[in-house]
N, C-alpha and C positions, 0 to 999 in steps of 0.2 A: 504494500500500500504506500502511495506517495506521502511524503511529509510536506507540510505547507509552511512557507515563510512569508509573512505579510509585512511589507515595507511601507511605513507611513512617514510623513514629513511634518515638521512644525516650525514655528517662529516666522520664517519667510519662505517664499517659493524660490526655485532655481538654485537650490542647495546641492543638487546632484543626486537625487534619488535614483534616476535612471542609470547613472554611472555606478552608483553603489550597488544597485541590483545586478547590473551586468558583471561587475567585478566579483561579487559574491558568487554568481553563477559560474564564472571562470575558475574560481578557487575550488568550488565543489567538484567541478569537472576535473580539475588537476588531481583530485583525490580519487578519481575513477567513478564518480557518480554520474548518472544520467539526469540532466536538468532541463526544466522548461521554465520560461519566463513569460509572464502575462502582465498587461497594463490595464488598469481600470480608470477610465477618465470621466470626471464628473460633469463635463459640459454637455449642453443639450443638442449640439450638432450630432447628427447620426455618425459622421466620421469627419476627420479634419480636411477632407478633400476639397471642400468649397471655402475653406478659411484662407484669408490672406496670409502670406508668409510673415508679414509684419505682426500678425496677431498670434501666430502659433509656431512660427519657424517652419522648418521643412516638413513636408508630407512624405512619409516613408511608404514605399510600395512593396508588397510581398509578391512572391511568385504567383499566388492564386488571385492577384489583382486587388487585394485589400488596400485601401488608403488608410494609413495608420499614423499613430503618434511617432515622433522622431525617436523616442526612447527605444522603440523596437529595432532601430538601426544600431544603437549601442548594444542591445542584447545579441544581435547577430554578429557584430564585429568582435565581441569579447568571447562568445561561445562557439561561433561557427554554425550554430543550429539555425536553419532557415525558419523564420516566423511565418505565420499564416493568419487567415481571417479570424481564427478562434483565439488569437493571442492578444486582442485589443477590443475592449468594449467601452461604449460611452453611455451616459444617461439617455441620450437621444435614441440610441439603438435599443436600449432596454425598454423605454417607453413606447417606441414604435412597435416593438414586438408584442408588448402587453396590450396595447390598444387594438392591434390586429386580432389578437386572441379574443378580446372582449367583444369585438364586432362579430366574430364568428360564433359567439356564444359558448366559448370554451370554459368559461367560469360558471356556467349554469345559473346565471342570474345573481351571482354574489356581488356585493359591493366591492369594487376593485380599489385597493388601498396600498399605500406604500409598504406597510406591514400587514399581511405577509407577501403580497403579490410581487412588489418590486424587489424586496429583499430575497425572496425565493428565486426570482429570475437571475439575480446576481450570483447567488450561491450555486445555482445550476451551471452557470457559465464557468465559475471558478473550478468546480469539481469535474467538469466534463472532459473525458478523453485523456485522463492522466495515468492510466493503468501501467504504462510502460516506463514511467519516470520514477526516480528515487526522490527528487525534490521538485516542488513547484514553487517558484518565487513570484508573488503577486505584489506589484507596486500600485499604491493608491495615489492617483494624481491630486495635485493641490496640497493644501495644508490642513491639519486638524483645526476645527473651528469653522471651516468653510461650510456655509449652509447647504450648497449643492452636493457636498461630499457626504452628508450625513447618512443617506441610505447605504453607501458603500461601507462606512465605518460600522454601521449597525449589522450589516451582512457578515463582515469578518468577525465581529464580536460573537454573533450567533454560531458561526462556524467553529469558534473555540470550544463551544459546548457540544455541537453536533458531531464533530470528529472524535475518534477515540482519544483518550487521554494520552498526551505526549506526542500527538500527531501534528501540532501546529505551534508556532512561536511568532512573536511580534518584535520587529526591529523598528525603532523610531529614530529618524535622522533629524537632528536639530542644529542650531547655530549657537556658538559661544563667542559673542563679539568682544573685541578688545576696545575698551573705552580709554581713549587717549588722556582725557582730563584726569581720570582716576588712576591710570597706569596699571590696569589689571583686566584680566578676562572675567566676564560676568556670567554667573550660572543661572541667574534669575529667569532669563527668557526660556531656557530649557526646562526649568522647574515649572513655569506656568504652562508650557506646552504639554508636558507630561500630565499635569493636573487636569488640563482640558481633555486629554485622551482618557484618563482614568474616570473622568466624570461621565463618559459614555460607555464605560464598562470594559475598557481595554487597558491592561497592565503590560507595558513593554517588558520584554525579557532582556533586550539588548538596546543600549543607547549608542548610536553612532554620532559623534559630536564633531561638527565641522568647526575648524579654527585655523587661524593663519599663523599660529605659533604653538609650541609645546604647551600642553595643559598640565599644570603642576599637580602633584599627587594630592594636595589638600583640596583643590577644586574637584578632582575626580572623586575623592572621598565624600565631599559635600553632595555631589550629584547622586552618588550611590545611595546616600542616606535619605535625601529628600525625595528622590524619585523611585525609591523602593526597588533597586536593582542591585545585583551582586557587584562588588568593586571591580572584578575582572570583566564584567559586562559593560563597563563604560569604556568604549573604544574611541580613541581620538582619530579623527579623519582630517589630517592636515592637508593644506594645499600642496599639490604636486606639480612638478615642472611639465609633465606630460600626463595625459589621461591614461597612457599605457603603463605608467608607473603605479597606478592605483591598485591593481591586484597584488603586486608584490608588497606595497606599503600596507595594505589591509592585512595581508598574511603576517607580516612582521608584528603588527599590532595585535594579532590573535583573533581576528574576526571569525575566520572559518572554524577555528578550534572552538570558539565560544558557541557558535551555532551548533556544532556537533555535540558539545557538552550539554546544551539546552535540550537536545533530543535524547540525551543519555546514550550516545553512540560511543562505546569504549570497549576495545581500543579502536581508534579511528585510523583509516588508511592514510599512509603518508603521502603528501602532495608531491607531484612532479612539476616543479616551477621552471624547468630549463627553458621552455619556449618564451616565458615572460622575461627571464634573465637576458636571453639573446636579443629580444626586441628592445629592451631598455639599453643594452650595450650599444646597439646600432644607432639609437636615437641620440644618445649622449656623447657618442664618439664619431661624429661624421667625418668623412674624408674631404668634404668640400661643401659647397652650397650652391643652390640655383635660385633665381628670381623668376617667379611665375606671375604674370598679370592675369587676374580674373576680371573680365569685363562683363559686369552684370548690371542688374537693375534693382536688386534688393540688398546692396552691399552695406547699408547702414545696420542691418541685422544679420550677423554672421550665421545664426542658427538656421537662416533660410537656405544655407548651402552646407549644412552640417556633414552629410555623407560625402559631398564633394571635397570638402576640406580634408576629411580623414583619408579619403582615397588618395589625394595628392601626397599626404604625409606617408601613406603606405608605399607609394612610389618612391619616396625618399628613403624609406627603410630598405626597400629592395636594392637601391643603388648606393646605400650608405652615404647619402648627402642630406644636408639640412635644406628644407624647402621653405623659402621665404615668399609669402603671398603678398602681392600688391593689389589692393582692391581698387578698382576703377569704375565709377558710375558711368555707364555708357553714354549718358546724355552729355557728358563733358565734351565729347567729340563733336557735338553740334556747334560748339563755339571755338574749340581749340584744335590745333594740329596734333594728330595721334603720336607723332614722333616725340613730342615733349613728354609723353607718359610711357611710351612703349620702346623708346630708343635704347634703353639699358636693360631690357628684360631678356630672359633666356627661353621663354615660352609664353604663349598666349592661349588662354582658355576662355571660350564663350559658352556659358552654361545655359540650362533651360530657363524658360520664363514664359509669361503669357502677356499678350497685348502689344500695342504699337509703341508705347513709350520706350524710348531708348533703342529702338530697332535700327535706326539709321546709324547711330554710333557704333553698334555692334558690327554692322556691315563695313564701316570704315576700319574697324579693328581687323576684320578678315582681310581686307585689301592690304593693309600694312603688313600683316603676317605673310601673305602670299608674295607680295612684291619684294620683301626684304628677307625672304627665306628663313623666317623665324618659325620654329616648331609651333604648329597650330592644332588645337584640339577643340572641335565643336560638338557640343552635346545637345541633342534634341533641338531646341530653338537655334542653337549655335550651328548645327548642321544645315538647317533651313536657311539661315542667313548666308552661309557659305554658298549655297546653291543660287540664291538671289544675286549675290555678289558676282559669281561666275557668269550668270545670265546677263547681267548689266555690262560688266567690264570685259568679258572675253567672248561672249556669244552675240553681243550687239543688241540685246533685247532691252532697250532703254527703260521701258515702263515695267520691268519685272518687279513683282511684289507678291504679297500674300493676301488672300481673301480675308485673313484675320484683321488686316488693316483697311482693306477696301473690298466690300462685298461685290462690287461691280467692276473689279479689276479687269483691265483689258489683257494683261499678261499675267495670269495667276500661276506663277511658278510653284507656289505653295497654296494648297487649298484644303477644304474639308472633304475627305473621302467618306462616302456614305456606306460602303459595303466592302468587306474583305473576308477571306477565309481564315479560320483558326482551326487547324486540324481538318476534320471532315465537316465542320459546321460553318454556315455563313453568319457573320456578325454584322449588325447594322447599327447606324447611329443617325440621329436627326439633329439639325442645328437648333431646333426648338425644344429638344429633350432636356431632361434634368442635366445639370452641369456634369455630375459624375457619369451619367449615362452616355455622354457624347465623347468620352475618353476611350483611348485604347490603353487598357490597364493590364499589368501583370506580365508574366513571362511568355514570350513568343519565340519559337525557334526560327532560324533562318540560315540558309547556306551562304557561304562566301566563295567568291571566284578563286580558283586555284591560281597561285602565282602572284596574288595581290599582296600589298604590304600588310594589310590587316590580317589576312589569313596566315601570313608568316608569323605575325605577333602572337596570334592565338595558338599557332601550332596545329590548327584544325580548320576544316572548311565547314564544320557544323557547330553552330553555337546557339545558345538560348539566353536571352537577356530580358530584363524587366523594362516595361514601357509605362509612360504616363504623359500622354499628349493628345491633342485634339486635331491638329492639322498635319498634313503629309506633303511631301514633295510630289508635285504633279508629274506623272510619268509621260504626259504628252510632250514635255520639254526634254525628256531624257536623251533623245537622239541629238538635239542641238547642243546640249551641255557636254555630251561625250565628244562631239566633234570639236568642241572648244578645249578639250583636254581633261575634263572632269571624269573620273572613273567611278561608275556605280559598282562598287565591289561586293555589295550584298543586297539582295532583294528578298522580300517575303516569299515563302514557298510557292504562292500562286502567281508571283511576278508582278503584283499590283502595287506594292508598297516598297519604296526605297528604304533600306535600312542603314547602309553605310556608303560613304563617298570618300574619295582620296584623290591626290595627284600622284602621278608617277614620281619615283624618287629621282628620276632624271630631271624633273621639273622643280621639285621641292623636297628637301630632306625628310620632312615629317609633317604631313598635312592630312588629317583624318577627321571626318565628321560621322557621328552616329546618331540615329534617331532615338535610340534607347538611352537608358541611364546606367552605365556600367558601374558608377560609383556605389550603387546600392548593393553590389555583390563583392565589394572589396573588403579584405580583412588584414589586420596588421601582420598576421602570420601567414597570409596567403594574398599578397597584393594582386589586384586585378591586372592582367597582362597589359592592357592598354595604358593604364596609369604608370606601370613600371617602365614601359617602353617610352612613353611621353617624357618622363623625368630623365630617362637615359639620354634621349635626344636633347633635352634642355641642358644636361650635363656636358654633352659634347659641344653644344652651342656656346656655353659659358667659357670654354677653352678657346673658342674662336674669336670671341669679342675682345 
């Protein structure tokens, strides 16, 4: 039977519950256990797919096409286990399911209430499909005291009684702030947070305390005494130089051992931490560095590109170089010469995005990369802009654009495809449909042309990658673009949807665009081949500059 670890947060948000959950999962895996991680989000959206990146950061996409919280990206990167639709639930999805059941008459005329109907639905989600796992880690979004999170806290409180004795524990992540005027770390915010948690019936077994400096023994003793936890269960979670130091840091502080002790597992299997030792060594002892320009439109909020950032760092790990990111808001090129911003970089990456804002700036970045032979990586929107750039500047199609910008475009090099094949089934979308319903989501296989640069990088002509986009490159222009030198190196199996483009290495040393999001499948211990190759090309470029 699976054992359950419920991770809650207090004092303030953004303390790193997702990273803490992912790191704990990695530590339990290092001891030979099979681990599953799940995220319970209190917001009323059915999923984060329609949220602005400014509101919620990146929307992470799984193989089965679920649009999920960005913390699932941390879970995958730290454990290597692919997440799926059943690993993330929101209040909106819970209520949507309950209302559908009530309309069907499933409740036989009962008054539908938060308790027991909402809490039962949450508990069913938490417990479902866990037979093959040793540990299930469930992170509760938000902080204790949030009104919208109360049904989730009540559900995990009930599970403490529903499950056999000794089958679940509670880990509470809090903040211990340093007050400069007093010159000391303060325990009171954590005390109040635990008091709030206990008031709804949950006694934490372990306190994971975030701080920017060592927590003195006296302060730990005080937290133990006032929060009613064992002294050894007060674990300091100090700021780390890299998020990939966190598993090793938590292990040295005894978090994984304390979790196993709380479950009464003795003797505990010894952990194998060699992989995290090696990752840390490469991160902190680089042989050089590269400068990568990320030309985007959500650059003021780095969480909007969380998986992308980590995938670039993974490429650095693969090449044992430090990756310095230069964030450039694409609209700046509407007024300024790109050379002022891109002249000293070793690689240019244009990521995904939606809408017309900043598109022309991204096209100028593509032109600069192509003309100056700087390694270029276009992802999703970045591939589409590369096709429009080639159409305008190489194929002579002056009015080339996307119907995303102009529904009545005379030269729609990029447009809304309404029908394609997935396996043996036809998938359709309509411009007037729900926002999520008009997306191509999840993993799609596609063949690559033999002898192309991208096939060489993958080491295979058959790949499967995750998608999240609404518009496609229009194959009506494929012949003209190929005549201008652009190579369509990968198409969907039915030949309708371009998946990858590139220029011959005789024309450009490294220029690749992909319609999918390879960053979603990159891991620190298994960097995605495209990011590893891109950083390798940037490393070579840095020696030429």
